[in-house]
C-alpha positions in Angstrom: 17.7 -1.1 0.9 18.0 2.6 1.7 21.1 3.7 3.6 20.4 3.0 7.3 19.9 6.3 9.2 22.3 7.0 12.0 21.4 8.5 15.4 24.2 11.1 14.9 22.5 12.3 11.6 19.2 12.7 13.4 20.8 14.5 16.3 22.5 17.0 13.9 19.2 17.7 12.2 17.5 18.4 15.6 15.0 15.5 15.3 15.2 15.0 19.1 13.8 18.4 20.1 10.2 18.1 21.4 7.8 20.7 22.7 7.6 22.4 26.1 6.9 20.0 28.9 3.7 21.7 29.8 2.4 21.0 26.2 3.2 17.3 26.1 0.8 14.5 25.4 1.2 11.7 28.1 0.7 9.0 25.4 4.1 10.1 24.0 5.9 9.1 27.3 7.4 5.8 25.8 9.2 7.9 23.2 10.6 10.6 25.4 14.1 10.2 26.6 14.4 13.1 29.2 13.6 16.7 30.0 16.1 19.5 29.6 15.5 23.2 30.1 11.7 22.7 30.2 11.7 20.9 26.8 11.2 17.2 26.2 13.9 15.3 24.4 12.8 12.5 22.0 14.6 9.1 22.3 16.3 8.9 18.9 17.1 5.2 19.2 13.3 4.5 19.2 13.0 7.0 16.3 15.5 4.9 14.2 13.6 1.7 15.0 10.2 3.1 14.2 11.5 4.7 11.0 12.9 1.4 9.7 9.6 -0.3 10.5 7.6 2.4 8.6 10.0 2.3 5.7 9.6 -1.4 5.3 5.8 -1.1 5.3 5.9 1.8 2.8 8.2 -0.2 0.6 5.7 -3.1 0.4 2.7 -0.8 -0.3 4.7 0.9 -3.1 5.7 -2.5 -4.5 2.0 -3.6 -4.6 1.2 -0.7 -6.9 -0.9 1.3 -4.4 -0.5 5.1 -4.0 0.7 6.8 -0.8 -0.8 10.2 -0.1 1.5 12.6 1.6 -0.1 15.5 3.6 1.9 18.5 4.9 0.2 22.0 4.8 2.5 23.8 7.4 4.9 26.4 6.0 8.1 24.6 7.1 7.1 21.3 5.4 5.1 22.0 2.3 8.0 22.8 -0.1 10.2 20.0 1.2 7.3 17.4 0.9 6.4 18.6 -2.6 10.0 18.4 -3.8 10.7 15.0 -2.3 7.4 13.3 -3.1 7.3 14.6 -6.7 10.5 12.6 -7.4 8.8 9.3 -6.6 5.6 10.2 -8.5 3.2 10.0 -5.5 0.2 12.3 -4.7 0.5 15.0 -2.1 -1.5 17.8 -0.5 0.5 20.9 0.5 -2.3 23.5 0.4 -5.5 23.4 2.4 -6.8 19.9 3.1 -10.1 19.7 1.1 -12.8 18.4 3.5 -14.0 15.0 2.4 -10.9 14.3 0.4 -11.1 10.7 1.4 -14.6 10.1 2.7 -16.2 11.9 -0.3 -13.6 10.9 -2.9 -16.1 10.6 -5.7 -16.9 14.3 -5.5 -13.2 15.2 -5.4 -12.6 13.1 -8.6 -15.3 15.1 -10.3 -13.4 18.3 -9.6 -10.2 16.8 -11.0 -12.1 15.7 -14.1 -13.4 19.3 -14.4 -9.8 20.4 -14.7 -9.2 17.9 -17.5 -12.3 19.1 -19.3 -11.0 22.7 -19.3 -7.7 21.4 -20.8 -9.7 19.7 -23.6 -11.6 22.9 -24.3 -8.3 24.7 -24.8 -7.1 22.0 -27.2 -10.2 21.7 -29.4 -10.8 25.4 -29.7 -14.0 25.6 -27.6 -12.3 27.9 -25.1 -11.8 30.6 -27.8 -15.5 30.7 -28.6 -16.2 32.0 -25.0 -16.5 35.7 -24.2 -13.5 37.4 -22.6 -15.2 37.4 -19.1 -16.0 33.7 -19.4 -12.5 32.9 -20.4 -11.1 34.8 -17.4 -13.5 32.9 -15.0 -12.5 29.5 -16.5 -8.8 30.4 -16.2 -9.2 31.4 -12.6 -11.1 28.1 -11.9 -8.4 26.1 -13.6 -5.7 27.8 -11.5 -7.6 27.2 -8.3 -8.1 23.5 -9.1 -4.5 23.1 -10.1 -3.3 24.7 -6.8 -5.5 22.5 -4.6 -5.8 19.3 -6.5 -3.2 19.3 -9.2 -0.9 17.0 -7.3 -3.6 14.3 -7.0 -4.8 14.4 -10.6 -3.4 10.9 -11.2 -4.8 9.3 -8.1 -7.9 7.5 -9.5 -8.7 5.6 -6.4 -8.3 5.9 -2.6 -4.7 5.7 -1.5 -3.1 2.6 0.1 -1.7 4.7 2.9 -1.5 8.2 4.3 1.7 9.9 5.4 1.2 13.0 7.6 3.5 15.6 8.9 2.1 17.0 12.2 -1.1 15.0 13.2 -2.3 17.9 15.3 -2.6 20.2 12.3 -3.8 17.5 9.9 -6.4 16.0 12.4 -9.2 16.0 9.7 -7.1 14.0 7.3 -6.2 11.5 10.1 -9.9 11.1 11.1 -11.0 10.5 7.5 -8.2 7.9 7.1 -9.3 6.2 10.3 -12.9 6.0 9.2 -11.9 4.3 6.0 -9.3 1.9 7.6 -6.4 3.5 5.6 -3.0 2.9 7.3 -1.6 6.1 8.7 2.1 6.9 8.8 3.1 10.1 10.6 5.9 12.2 12.1 4.6 12.6 15.7 5.9 15.3 18.1 5.6 15.2 21.9 2.4 17.3 21.8 0.5 14.8 19.6 -1.5 11.6 20.3 0.2 8.6 18.7 -2.7 6.3 19.3 -4.4 7.4 16.1 -1.4 6.5 14.0 -0.5 3.0 12.8 3.2 3.7 12.1 4.5 6.3 14.5 7.8 8.1 13.8 8.6 10.1 16.9 10.3 13.2 15.7 10.4 17.0 15.6 7.7 18.0 13.1 8.4 21.8 13.3 12.0 22.2 12.1 12.6 22.1 8.3 15.9 20.2 8.7 14.2 17.5 10.8 11.4 17.1 8.2 13.9 17.0 5.3 15.9 14.1 6.9 12.8 12.0 7.7 11.2 12.6 4.2 14.5 11.7 2.5 14.4 8.3 4.2 10.7 7.7 3.6 10.8 8.6 -0.1 13.9 6.5 -0.6 12.0 3.5 0.7 9.1 4.3 -1.6 11.5 4.5 -4.6 12.9 1.1 -3.7 9.4 -0.4 -3.7 8.7 1.1 -7.1 12.0 -0.2 -8.4 11.1 -3.7 -7.2 7.7 -3.5 -8.9 9.3 -2.5 -12.2 11.9 -5.3 -12.1 9.2 -7.9 -11.4 7.2 -6.6 -14.4 10.3 -6.7 -16.6 11.0 -10.2 -15.5 7.5 -11.3 -16.4 7.7 -9.7 -19.8 11.0 -11.5 -20.5 9.5 -14.8 -19.4 6.5 -14.1 -21.7 8.9 -13.4 -24.6 10.8 -16.6 -24.0 7.7 -18.8 -23.8 6.9 -18.8 -27.6 10.6 -19.6 -28.4 10.5 -22.6 -26.0 7.2 -23.7 -27.5 8.6 -23.7 -31.0 11.4 -26.0 -30.0 9.3 -28.6 -28.3 7.5 -30.3 -31.3 10.6 -32.3 -32.2 10.5 -34.3 -28.9 7.4 -36.4 -29.5 8.7 -37.8 -32.9 11.8 -39.3 -31.2 9.7 -40.6 -28.3 7.1 -42.3 -30.5 9.1 -45.5 -31.4 10.4 -46.3 -27.9 6.8 -45.9 -26.6 5.7 -48.9 -28.7 8.6 -51.0 -27.6 7.9 -50.2 -23.9 4.2 -51.0 -24.4 5.2 -54.4 -25.8 7.5 -55.0 -22.8 4.8 -54.2 -20.4 2.6 -56.9 -22.0 5.3 -59.5 -21.7 6.4 -58.6 -18.2 4.7 -60.4 -15.2 3.0 -57.2 -13.9 0.6 -59.2 -11.7 3.4 -60.3 -9.4 4.8 -56.8 -8.9 1.4 -55.1 -8.1 1.5 -55.9 -4.3 4.8 -54.2 -3.9 3.3 -50.9 -5.2 0.6 -51.2 -2.5 3.1 -51.6 0.3 5.1 -48.4 -0.6 3.6 -45.3 1.0 4.2 -43.2 -2.1 0.5 -42.7 -2.6 0.1 -41.1 0.9 3.0 -38.7 0.3 1.7 -37.2 -2.9 -1.2 -35.3 -1.4 1.1 -33.8 1.3 3.3 -32.3 -1.4 0.3 -30.7 -3.1 -0.9 -29.3 0.2 2.4 -27.7 1.1 2.6 -26.2 -2.4 -0.9 -24.7 -1.9 0.0 -23.4 1.5 2.9 -21.4 0.2 0.7 -19.5 -2.3 -0.7 -16.4 -0.7 -2.6 -13.5 -2.3 -1.9 -9.8 -1.7 -4.8 -9.0 0.6 -3.9 -5.3 0.7 -5.6 -4.9 -2.7 -8.9 -5.2 -0.7 -10.0 -1.7 0.2 -9.6 -1.2 4.0 -6.9 -3.9 4.5 -3.4 -2.5 5.2 -0.1 -4.4 5.7 -0.7 -4.9 9.4 -4.2 -6.4 9.0 -3.0 -8.5 6.0 -0.2 -9.9 8.3 -2.8 -10.6 11.0 -5.0 -12.6 8.6 -2.0 -14.5 7.2 -1.1 -15.6 10.8 -4.7 -16.7 11.4 -4.8 -18.9 8.2 -6.6 -16.4 5.9 -3.9 -16.3 3.2 -5.9 -16.1 -0.1 -8.8 -14.2 -1.6 -10.8 -17.4 -1.5 -10.1 -17.9 2.2 -11.2 -14.3 2.9 -14.4 -14.6 0.8 -15.4 -17.7 2.8 -15.4 -15.8 6.1 -18.4 -14.0 7.6 -18.2 -10.5 9.0 -18.4 -11.9 12.6 -15.5 -14.3 12.0 -13.3 -11.5 10.6 -14.4 -9.2 13.5 -13.3 -11.9 16.0 -9.8 -12.2 14.3 -9.4 -8.4 14.5 -10.6 -8.2 18.1 -8.1 -10.8 19.1 -5.3 -8.8 17.4 -5.8 -5.9 19.7 -8.1 -2.9 20.5 -6.6 -0.8 17.6 -8.1 -3.3 15.0 -11.3 -4.1 16.9 -12.9 -0.8 15.5 -12.2 -1.8 11.9 -15.2 -2.5 9.7 -14.8 -5.7 7.6 -18.4 -5.7 6.2 -17.4 -5.5 2.6 -14.1 -7.4 2.6 -15.6 -10.8 1.8 -17.5 -9.3 -1.1 -14.3 -7.7 -2.5 -12.3 -10.9 -2.0 -15.0 -12.9 -3.9 -14.6 -10.5 -6.9 -10.8 -10.8 -6.6 -10.8 -14.6 -6.4 -13.1 -14.7 -9.5 -10.6 -12.5 -11.4 -13.2 -9.7 -11.8 -10.6 -6.9 -11.2 -12.3 -4.3 -13.4 -15.6 -4.8 -11.5 -13.8 -4.6 -8.2 -12.0 -1.4 -9.1 -15.3 0.2 -10.3 -17.0 -0.9 -7.0 -14.1 0.5 -4.9 -14.3 3.9 -6.7 -18.1 4.1 -6.3 -18.2 3.6 -2.6 -16.5 5.5 0.3 -13.3 3.5 0.8 -15.0 0.1 0.7 -17.7 1.1 3.2 -21.1 0.8 1.7 
């Protein structure tokens, strides 16, 4: 796991500095330690706890193979975020947030494909057949697309989570993520509303040193999740390579076992099996066998976060309520899922589970290509 952050390190980076007391948001009161010289001071012990919670969730999302979209368009944060996030190969937005980036993702993908088509034109020589003015226009379009959307060119589907620096400035991104039930992670200052964020990291979102310290911890957790995913893949590949070798060695076993089998069969015929039969009925071995199968099934749980609209928190809620597999989820009606979410708290009562059973049915049937195509064609799983 990433090196545990110390309160002293956060203190030195100025993470504890909030805004002027007259600009505060009352909903941030639980995270404020005190007031000094007209400025609110953030409780760094709570920052450490919340940061560890967020890192654990981000690590799971990265390990599941989903992308995490980082958003930071303010001057102090854009270069830091671009540098840190590029190291873990995650998408990021550091220029203007394109309206409908999430809610109108299909159109954004078309713009990214336009960028790829221009690159193909330059490779196959079509670009050289254009007039000088047309080539200039195409180059300008390519540069504009690269500046605004170049960092998300590999994001072929909606992200599994959104990480925001300054929710006040990126309020459009936050609202779009809320509408599509995408988990939101954010650095939240004393002037922001934490109720819109699923994983709050109370911290100073204006100082570059503060942003750099938090981003270093977050990207380190993402890198660990990616490393876990890679090691699991390597382990499966090794097991697949060993399987043919093991299969090649097994044919010798039946030849040796063939002769004793005949002898045992003869012994069974001679033995008084009729007298021993009641003893088998008295032993409760038959009753224990199904219990072993049931416990084995109970331990097998599917990754529900692959369903568009379900994040780590909602997945945990469903697991606790007995909905552990795609088949379990597919068998639930929208009203039943809504009831589970409502019981979990007001934050989840507003979620829209109308398409979750449909997606889970495709996942349980193994129709992953069809599921992916459907998820890309609709707005974040909301038809």
